[in-house]
One Martini backbone bead per residue (centre of mass of N, CA, C, O) as a GRO file, in nm:
protein
  264
    1MET     BB    1   1.835  -0.276   1.075
    2VAL     BB    2   1.568  -0.244   1.231
    3LYS     BB    3   1.555  -0.536   1.338
    4LYS     BB    4   1.825  -0.529   1.489
    5MET     BB    5   1.743  -0.300   1.680
    6LYS     BB    6   1.498  -0.437   1.811
    7ASN     BB    7   1.662  -0.678   1.925
    8ARG     BB    8   1.848  -0.503   2.100
    9TYR     BB    9   1.630  -0.373   2.275
   10ALA     BB   10   1.499  -0.635   2.380
   11ALA     BB   11   1.752  -0.744   2.526
   12ILE     BB   12   1.778  -0.513   2.729
   13ILE     BB   13   1.495  -0.531   2.858
   14ASP     BB   14   1.514  -0.826   2.943
   15HIS     BB   15   1.756  -0.794   3.133
   16ILE     BB   16   1.634  -0.592   3.330
   17PHE     BB   17   1.385  -0.747   3.420
   18PHE     BB   18   1.537  -1.025   3.520
   19SER     BB   19   1.731  -0.871   3.727
   20LYS     BB   20   1.448  -0.782   3.911
   21TYR     BB   21   1.261  -1.023   3.900
   22THR     BB   22   0.981  -1.147   4.095
   23LYS     BB   23   0.755  -1.348   4.169
   24GLY     BB   24   0.470  -1.118   4.205
   25ASP     BB   25   0.538  -0.879   4.070
   26GLU     BB   26   0.402  -0.528   3.982
   27GLU     BB   27   0.679  -0.357   4.036
   28ILE     BB   28   0.967  -0.224   3.833
   29PRO     BB   29   1.220  -0.040   3.886
   30PHE     BB   30   1.410   0.192   3.672
   31GLU     BB   31   1.697   0.318   3.490
   32ARG     BB   32   1.902   0.446   3.255
   33GLU     BB   33   2.163   0.306   3.363
   34ASP     BB   34   2.059   0.013   3.304
   35LEU     BB   35   2.110   0.024   2.999
   36VAL     BB   36   2.417   0.034   3.014
   37GLN     BB   37   2.464  -0.224   3.183
   38ALA     BB   38   2.322  -0.420   2.987
   39ALA     BB   39   2.499  -0.365   2.738
   40GLU     BB   40   2.765  -0.452   2.871
   41SER     BB   41   2.678  -0.746   2.942
   42LEU     BB   42   2.593  -0.801   2.621
   43LYS     BB   43   2.768  -0.647   2.413
   44ILE     BB   44   2.605  -0.374   2.336
   45SER     BB   45   2.530  -0.119   2.130
   46LEU     BB   46   2.440   0.194   2.187
   47PRO     BB   47   2.259   0.448   2.136
   48LYS     BB   48   2.272   0.784   2.161
   49ASN     BB   49   1.958   0.751   2.215
   50LEU     BB   50   1.834   0.607   2.490
   51GLY     BB   51   1.525   0.675   2.469
   52ASP     BB   52   1.464   0.487   2.218
   53VAL     BB   53   1.434   0.225   2.365
   54ILE     BB   54   1.178   0.294   2.525
   55TYR     BB   55   1.001   0.407   2.297
   56SER     BB   56   0.992   0.152   2.120
   57ILE     BB   57   0.863  -0.040   2.336
   58ARG     BB   58   0.609   0.137   2.406
   59TYR     BB   59   0.510   0.214   2.076
   60ARG     BB   60   0.623  -0.008   1.844
   61THR     BB   61   0.662  -0.260   2.036
   62GLU     BB   62   0.682  -0.539   2.194
   63LEU     BB   63   0.743  -0.715   2.433
   64PRO     BB   64   0.903  -0.966   2.518
   65GLN     BB   65   0.800  -1.290   2.543
   66SER     BB   66   0.933  -1.352   2.820
   67ILE     BB   67   0.760  -1.131   2.963
   68LEU     BB   68   0.469  -1.209   2.874
   69LYS     BB   69   0.475  -1.494   3.026
   70THR     BB   70   0.439  -1.346   3.323
   71GLN     BB   71   0.147  -1.291   3.270
   72PRO     BB   72  -0.140  -1.277   3.399
   73GLU     BB   73  -0.456  -1.309   3.375
   74GLY     BB   74  -0.566  -0.985   3.273
   75LYS     BB   75  -0.264  -0.895   3.241
   76GLU     BB   76  -0.007  -0.627   3.193
   77TRP     BB   77   0.281  -0.498   3.071
   78VAL     BB   78   0.426  -0.178   3.141
   79ILE     BB   79   0.583   0.137   3.059
   80GLU     BB   80   0.665   0.389   3.290
   81GLY     BB   81   0.705   0.699   3.383
   82ARG     BB   82   0.887   0.863   3.690
   83GLY     BB   83   1.084   1.056   3.549
   84ARG     BB   84   1.392   1.153   3.517
   85SER     BB   85   1.529   0.855   3.414
   86LEU     BB   86   1.254   0.710   3.505
   87TYR     BB   87   1.112   0.376   3.555
   88CYS     BB   88   0.837   0.121   3.498
   89PHE     BB   89   0.726  -0.185   3.558
   90LEU     BB   90   0.370  -0.248   3.502
   91LEU     BB   91   0.094  -0.416   3.637
   92VAL     BB   92  -0.204  -0.436   3.446
   93THR     BB   93  -0.502  -0.407   3.333
   94GLU     BB   94  -0.650  -0.480   3.066
   95ASN     BB   95  -0.650  -0.203   2.803
   96ARG     BB   96  -0.827  -0.164   2.516
   97ILE     BB   97  -0.806   0.001   2.184
   98VAL     BB   98  -1.071  -0.105   1.976
   99PRO     BB   99  -1.237  -0.129   1.707
  100ASN     BB  100  -1.577  -0.129   1.609
  101ASN     BB  101  -1.706  -0.320   1.343
  102GLN     BB  102  -2.030  -0.235   1.394
  103LEU     BB  103  -2.011   0.040   1.302
  104ALA     BB  104  -2.108   0.300   1.148
  105VAL     BB  105  -2.060   0.484   0.845
  106ILE     BB  106  -1.909   0.799   0.753
  107LYS     BB  107  -1.935   1.009   0.488
  108VAL     BB  108  -1.663   1.211   0.346
  109PRO     BB  109  -1.542   1.461   0.182
  110ASP     BB  110  -1.238   1.473   0.026
  111ALA     BB  111  -0.984   1.734   0.127
  112THR     BB  112  -0.724   1.612   0.041
  113PRO     BB  113  -0.451   1.691  -0.095
  114GLU     BB  114  -0.292   1.525  -0.342
  115ILE     BB  115   0.002   1.607  -0.269
  116VAL     BB  116  -0.014   1.492   0.019
  117SER     BB  117  -0.087   1.197  -0.049
  118SER     BB  118   0.171   1.146  -0.231
  119TYR     BB  119   0.396   1.238   0.025
  120SER     BB  120   0.343   1.050   0.238
  121LEU     BB  121   0.561   0.861   0.470
  122SER     BB  122   0.322   0.762   0.668
  123ASP     BB  123   0.057   0.650   0.830
  124GLU     BB  124   0.055   0.861   1.054
  125GLN     BB  125   0.083   1.114   0.874
  126ALA     BB  126  -0.161   1.058   0.694
  127LEU     BB  127  -0.371   1.062   0.921
  128LEU     BB  128  -0.320   1.348   1.030
  129SER     BB  129  -0.382   1.490   0.762
  130LYS     BB  130  -0.678   1.393   0.727
  131VAL     BB  131  -0.786   1.510   0.988
  132ARG     BB  132  -0.708   1.805   0.928
  133TYR     BB  133  -0.828   1.862   0.628
  134ASN     BB  134  -1.129   1.735   0.724
  135ARG     BB  135  -1.224   1.817   1.011
  136LEU     BB  136  -1.287   1.570   1.212
  137LEU     BB  137  -1.294   1.699   1.494
  138ASP     BB  138  -1.530   1.886   1.452
  139MET     BB  139  -1.737   1.660   1.396
  140PHE     BB  140  -1.688   1.477   1.646
  141LEU     BB  141  -1.711   1.729   1.878
  142GLY     BB  142  -1.840   2.016   1.802
  143LEU     BB  143  -1.586   2.194   1.716
  144ALA     BB  144  -1.343   2.437   1.697
  145THR     BB  145  -1.033   2.347   1.544
  146TYR     BB  146  -0.663   2.367   1.612
  147SER     BB  147  -0.351   2.332   1.517
  148LEU     BB  148  -0.059   2.366   1.719
  149GLN     BB  149   0.109   2.077   1.733
  150ASN     BB  150   0.362   1.851   1.640
  151HIS     BB  151   0.557   1.659   1.808
  152LEU     BB  152   0.546   1.694   2.120
  153ARG     BB  153   0.822   1.767   2.332
  154THR     BB  154   0.831   1.685   2.683
  155THR     BB  155   0.796   1.743   3.030
  156VAL     BB  156   0.669   1.554   3.317
  157HIS     BB  157   0.575   1.533   3.619
  158GLY     BB  158   0.652   1.193   3.701
  159LEU     BB  159   0.735   1.100   3.377
  160GLY     BB  160   0.891   1.283   3.192
  161GLN     BB  161   0.921   1.211   2.876
  162VAL     BB  162   0.709   1.330   2.610
  163GLU     BB  163   0.487   1.245   2.323
  164ILE     BB  164   0.282   1.419   2.087
  165ASP     BB  165   0.159   1.393   1.785
  166GLU     BB  166  -0.096   1.599   1.836
  167ILE     BB  167  -0.211   1.941   1.900
  168TYR     BB  168  -0.512   2.090   2.004
  169VAL     BB  169  -0.746   2.352   1.981
  170GLY     BB  170  -1.070   2.463   2.127
  171ILE     BB  171  -1.420   2.572   2.058
  172ASP     BB  172  -1.730   2.657   2.161
  173LYS     BB  173  -2.043   2.819   2.155
  174GLN     BB  174  -1.978   2.924   2.466
  175GLY     BB  175  -1.637   2.953   2.485
  176ALA     BB  176  -1.510   2.704   2.548
  177GLN     BB  177  -1.190   2.559   2.617
  178PHE     BB  178  -0.953   2.333   2.449
  179VAL     BB  179  -0.752   2.036   2.475
  180LEU     BB  180  -0.615   1.810   2.202
  181PRO     BB  181  -0.490   1.512   2.216
  182VAL     BB  182  -0.319   1.318   1.955
  183GLN     BB  183  -0.330   0.984   1.851
  184ALA     BB  184  -0.161   0.773   1.600
  185LYS     BB  185  -0.257   0.482   1.394
  186GLY     BB  186  -0.124   0.235   1.181
  187GLY     BB  187  -0.210  -0.047   1.069
  188SER     BB  188  -0.123  -0.281   1.334
  189ASP     BB  189  -0.128  -0.073   1.535
  190GLN     BB  190  -0.184   0.010   1.867
  191LEU     BB  191  -0.338   0.175   2.089
  192SER     BB  192  -0.220   0.365   2.369
  193VAL     BB  193  -0.278   0.381   2.702
  194VAL     BB  194  -0.022   0.515   2.805
  195GLN     BB  195  -0.037   0.758   2.613
  196ALA     BB  196  -0.310   0.865   2.704
  197LYS     BB  197  -0.226   0.928   2.996
  198GLN     BB  198   0.012   1.123   2.926
  199ASP     BB  199  -0.149   1.328   2.760
  200ILE     BB  200  -0.332   1.419   2.992
  201ALA     BB  201  -0.110   1.502   3.192
  202CYS     BB  202   0.023   1.712   3.013
  203CYS     BB  203  -0.225   1.902   2.966
  204GLN     BB  204  -0.281   1.960   3.268
  205GLU     BB  205   0.001   2.101   3.308
  206LYS     BB  206   0.024   2.303   3.045
  207PHE     BB  207  -0.324   2.342   3.042
  208PRO     BB  208  -0.503   2.429   3.315
  209ASN     BB  209  -0.744   2.616   3.160
  210LEU     BB  210  -0.809   2.361   2.998
  211LEU     BB  211  -0.997   2.125   2.845
  212CYS     BB  212  -0.953   1.778   2.834
  213ARG     BB  213  -0.953   1.587   2.513
  214ALA     BB  214  -0.889   1.273   2.421
  215ILE     BB  215  -0.739   1.146   2.113
  216SER     BB  216  -0.796   0.875   1.880
  217ALA     BB  217  -0.638   0.735   1.581
  218GLN     BB  218  -0.738   0.489   1.318
  219PHE     BB  219  -0.658   0.270   1.087
  220MET     BB  220  -0.837   0.075   0.880
  221ALA     BB  221  -0.981  -0.083   0.656
  222GLU     BB  222  -0.982   0.083   0.361
  223GLY     BB  223  -0.925   0.376   0.513
  224LEU     BB  224  -1.058   0.374   0.768
  225ILE     BB  225  -1.164   0.603   1.033
  226ALA     BB  226  -1.094   0.602   1.376
  227LEU     BB  227  -1.256   0.770   1.651
  228PHE     BB  228  -1.156   0.870   1.985
  229GLU     BB  229  -1.277   0.930   2.307
  230LEU     BB  230  -1.092   0.982   2.610
  231ALA     BB  231  -1.086   0.859   2.958
  232LEU     BB  232  -1.041   0.879   3.301
  233GLU     BB  233  -1.134   0.585   3.512
  234GLU     BB  234  -1.008   0.454   3.775
  235GLY     BB  235  -0.723   0.432   3.597
  236MET     BB  236  -0.886   0.402   3.333
  237VAL     BB  237  -0.931   0.373   2.993
  238ARG     BB  238  -1.204   0.528   2.828
  239ILE     BB  239  -1.474   0.520   2.607
  240VAL     BB  240  -1.681   0.779   2.510
  241GLU     BB  241  -1.625   0.781   2.187
  242GLU     BB  242  -1.720   0.646   1.850
  243LYS     BB  243  -1.603   0.690   1.507
  244HIS     BB  244  -1.662   0.638   1.148
  245TYR     BB  245  -1.463   0.726   0.856
  246ARG     BB  246  -1.514   0.801   0.498
  247LEU     BB  247  -1.322   0.900   0.233
  248VAL     BB  248  -1.474   1.069  -0.046
  249SER     BB  249  -1.621   1.137  -0.315
  250SER     BB  250  -1.900   1.324  -0.370
  251ASP     BB  251  -2.042   1.102  -0.569
  252GLN     BB  252  -2.058   0.882  -0.313
  253ILE     BB  253  -2.288   1.069  -0.202
  254LYS     BB  254  -2.606   1.004  -0.133
  255ALA     BB  255  -2.925   1.077  -0.058
  256GLU     BB  256  -2.959   0.834   0.138
  257ASP     BB  257  -2.727   0.911   0.320
  258LEU     BB  258  -2.837   1.187   0.418
  259GLN     BB  259  -3.099   1.076   0.538
  260LYS     BB  260  -2.966   0.888   0.741
  261TYR     BB  261  -2.802   1.101   0.902
  262SER     BB  262  -3.058   1.282   0.988
  263LYS     BB  263  -3.172   1.025   1.183
  264ARG     BB  264  -2.937   0.989   1.413
   0.00000   0.00000   0.00000
């Protein structure tokens, strides 16, 4: 059923793209009504939540291969929100957030309650839980942080509806206060540059008095957790800092590990 739905969504997006695309285009606006018209042309039943078509393609699956084949070298198509019910296929410079496999690993005593680990329903939820219970953001950023809300859905001027996986607030030793949007990916999913941009825009609009520091978290092989701090620089998402954490039982952290960490 899920695969059938993904194929249905991909067919609709493919139809919209090529009904408007001309070779050389770098920006192709469309609107929610185009989803309805595409579904009618293809004789496809639309879901009740039209927004799920866009959300799925933006964050869960790749664009159809037929669209990807039109990308020039070094560029890629993304879908950006442009306001309520307004969207745009945008050709941008490739901008990947991929863990660096050469980074040293930091062992942290695993404080995740066993009952939480036992009943986590998805990689994303398991990752967010581990970040929260082990206070990984505190360690990573050197702040006292507090989870404010997860799966925050709201609208942002010029972007339309956005969703942030989890949002934290934090404070440093000087009293400066921060808002920390967190996106999480598990398995083979890649961290989304588009989502990072919209997370920052959302926090700047909703929390104008707080300093925004955008965070991305990703599960790597064997449960390793990569954390990134991201920032916008000349329209590109840049990695400010990256750390890798492994949650272990306390007896797996040796004296030599502690000595090594103290010298970094």
